[in-house]
C-alpha positions in Angstrom: -14.1 -2.8 4.2 -12.4 -3.9 0.8 -10.7 -7.2 0.4 -7.8 -6.3 -1.8 -6.8 -9.9 -2.6 -3.2 -10.6 -4.0 -1.4 -11.2 -7.1 -2.6 -14.7 -7.7 -6.4 -13.7 -7.6 -8.0 -13.6 -11.2 -9.6 -10.1 -10.3 -6.2 -8.6 -9.3 -6.2 -5.5 -11.5 -7.2 -2.0 -11.8 -8.4 -0.2 -8.7 -7.8 -3.1 -6.5 -4.2 -3.5 -7.5 -3.6 0.2 -7.2 -4.9 0.3 -3.7 -3.0 -2.9 -2.6 0.2 -1.3 -4.1 -0.5 2.1 -2.1 -1.5 0.4 1.1 1.1 -2.6 1.1 3.3 -2.9 4.1 5.5 -5.4 2.3 6.4 -3.1 -0.5 8.9 -0.2 -0.1 8.2 3.4 -1.2 10.7 2.9 -4.0 8.8 -0.4 -5.2 5.4 1.4 -5.0 6.7 4.2 -7.0 8.1 2.0 -9.5 4.9 -0.1 -10.0 2.8 3.1 -10.2 5.1 4.6 -12.8 5.4 1.3 -15.0 2.1 -0.3 -14.5 -0.3 2.5 -14.2 1.5 5.0 -16.3 1.4 7.5 -13.3 4.1 10.2 -13.7 6.2 10.6 -10.6 6.0 14.2 -10.0 7.4 15.6 -6.7 3.8 16.0 -5.4 2.9 12.3 -6.2 6.2 11.0 -4.8 5.3 13.0 -1.6 1.8 11.3 -1.5 3.2 7.8 -2.0 5.7 8.5 0.9 2.6 9.7 3.1 0.7 6.6 2.2 3.6 4.4 3.1 3.7 6.0 6.5 0.0 5.6 6.9 0.0 1.9 6.2 3.1 1.4 8.4 1.2 3.3 11.2 -2.0 1.0 10.8 0.3 -2.1 11.1 1.8 -0.8 14.2 -1.5 0.1 15.8 -2.8 -3.3 15.0 0.3 -5.0 16.6 -0.2 -2.8 19.6 -4.0 -3.8 19.8 -3.3 -7.2 19.4 -0.6 -7.3 22.2 -2.8 -5.2 24.6 -5.9 -7.5 23.9 -3.8 -10.6 25.0 -2.9 -9.1 28.3 
């Protein structure tokens, strides 16, 4: 388990920020691509754009699974 933190944390940079951007459910794919391009100098090739889109789907799936789990555990 990794606590990613948030933008207000003093250690919010480097790998932690990179992971938070990729795994965020609050940021859109376009926002993620923009951050990766501007803040991490990551060229947005077709392959990388596809991978970012996949990560967006994964983080959304994890969120939905967590919501379903929470709803089922209350029942």
